[in-house]
N, C-alpha and C positions, 0 to 999 in steps of 0.2 A: 448644399441644397437649401438649407434653412436660411442662409444669408440671401440667396437668390430670391426666395419666396418673400422674405421681408422687403426686398427692393420692389418686388411686384406689387405688394400691398401698398407700399409708399406711392408708387406711380398711380395706382387706381385712386388712392385718396387725393392725390394731386389733381386728377381730373375732376373729382367731386368738389374740390375747393374752387376750381375754375367755374364749375356749375353754380355753386352756392355762395360765392363771395359776398360779403356785406356791402350794402350801398347806402350811403348817407349823403354823398355829394359826388360830383364827377371825379374829384380827386381821390375818393375812397372806393371807387368801383372795384369789385373783386375780379381777379383773374381775367376770364374771358370777356367780361363786361368792360374792363379797362381797355383791353385790346380793341374791342368794338368801338369804344368811344374815341380812341386815338385814330383809328383808321377811317372814322366817319368824317374826318376833315375838320370842320369847324365846331364839332361837338354838338351838333343839332340832333341829339338823341332824344327819343321819346320813351315813355313807359311801355308802349306797345312794342317798340324795337327791342327793349330789354327782355320782355316776355318771350318774344319769338326767338331771340338769341338763346335764352335759357332752355326753351323747349327743344331747339335743335341740338344744343349741347347734350341734353339728357338722352336724346335719341342716339347720338354718336358715342356717348360714354360707354354704353353696353358693348358696342362694336369694338371699341378700344380695349375694354376689359377682356373680351374674348381673344383678341389678338395677343395681348400680353400674357394671358394664360397659356395660349398655344406656344408662344415663344419660350415661356418658362419650361413647358413640358419637353420641348426639343433641346433645351440647353442643359438638361440634367440627365444622367444615366437612369436615375430612379426618381422621376417626378412625383410630386404629391398627387394622389388621386383627386379627380374632379369633385367627389363627394366631400372632400376636405377643403379644396380651394374655393369653390363657389360660395359656400356659407360664410367664408371669411370676408367676402366682398358684398354681403348683403342679400344673397339669394337664400330661399328656403323652398318648401314644397309648393307645387302649383296650387294645391288646395288652400294652403295658408295664405298665399298671395291673393288668390281670388276672393277669399273671405275678407281680407283686409280692404280690398277694392270695394266690395259690396257694402261693407259697413261704412266706409268713408263717403260713398255717394248714394247710399240708401237705395240701391236698385240691384236686381238680380242680373247676373252676367252669364251669357252663353259663349262657350268656346266651340270652335269647330270640332266635329267628330272625326274628321279625316286628318291625316298628316301626309307629308310628301312621301313618295314611294322610294325612300332610301332608308338605310339603317341608322338607328340612334342607340347610344348606350345609356344616356342620362337625359333627364329633363328637370328643369328648375323654374321657379317662379320668383318674381320680385315686384313688390308694390312700392313705388317711390312716392312717399308722402312728404313732400317738401314743405318747408316753411314759406316758400315763395309760391303764391297762387299761380297756377298755370303749369307747374312741373309735375303734378300728380298724375301718374300713369302706371299701368300694369304691364309687365313684361313676362312672357313665357318663352323659355329658350330650350331647344332640343339640340343636343350635341353628340358627337361620337369621339371617344377618347383614342380611337385608332385611326380615324379619318377626319382630319380637321376641317375638310371641305364640307362635310355633312353637318351643316349648321343652319338651323331654321329658327325663326323668331316670330312671335306674335306680340305686337304692341297695341294697347288699347287705352284710349283716353276720352274724356267727355268732349263733345263737339265744341264747347266753348273754349277748350284748350287745344283744339286740333292743330296739327302742323300744316302750314300752307304748302300747296303743291306747286312746284316750279315747272313751268311749261317746258323748259329745255331738257328736263329729265323724263318727260312723258314719252312712252313708246306707242301705246295704244290704249283703247278703252274696251271694256266688256260689259254686257248687260247681264246682271245676275238674275236668278230665277224669281226673285222677289220684285223685280222691276227696277231696282236701283243700279246705278252705273258704278263700275269698279275701274280704277285707273292703274295701269301697269307701267312701272317706272324702273329706271336703273339708278341706284344711288350708292356711292362708296363701296363698290365691290359686291353689291347685293342687287338682286332683282326683287322688286317690291310691288305687291298688289294692295292698293288702298281703297277702302270703301267705307260707307257710313250706314249705320242701322241702330235703332233703339237709342238715338241721341248719343251715339258713341262713334269715334273714328277707329277703325281697325286697320292695322298695317301688317301684312304677311310678308316676311322677308326671307329669301333663300340665297345662299352663297352662289355667286356667279359660276364658280368652278364646277357646279353640278347642273349647269343649264341644259346639258344634254340628257339629263335624267329627270329633271323637274321643270316642266314647261309652264308657260303662262296658263294654259288650260288646266294643268294640275292645280295651280293656285286658285283658279276660278272654282273648280270642283270643291276645294277645301272651303272656300268662302260660302258656297251653296250648302255645305253640310251643317251650317249653323241652324238652318231652318228645320228643327225637329221638335 
């Protein structure tokens, strides 16, 4: 089991290398940036392209980490408990992560009071304070060590670093009780509600496998519960 867990950590660190590879020239592009450069044809890459690429990688790394943890748990008779695994890959308490975010951006942060109507056994927080501008974001994740499909996530980042919304993923929009518009999307196995408030972008993500239990309206109710 220990060997399997070591491999798990190695894979997660590899994702982080892809996210944070050093850049000094096109030929020294790190991991994912090098791939982006190669597939961009003639190399007409811009700093804005790199920033968006890294932001999207950051969003996907946490999903990949959860998948690898779930795979590790099913591959062993006695998997390591989540309270041991998650801290190994950078997670801590929600309170600590929120405090790190507030100190970094010098503003108070509000989290929703409500959660999806499904059961969770653990919740963790992680503030990604990257050396690359644009990658700084807070993640709060709720999981169930008995039901892998019970996975809910909140991602929060400043509007100046917000992730762009691609029209092909948009399903519908909702008006929140504060008058702002929330966009409901499907992305990489998750249903996601995206909205903005207090100069921040919020993304509420729920595993598609519980779509029959957690509806778009549930996510809207969660978004509205921030107004307290």
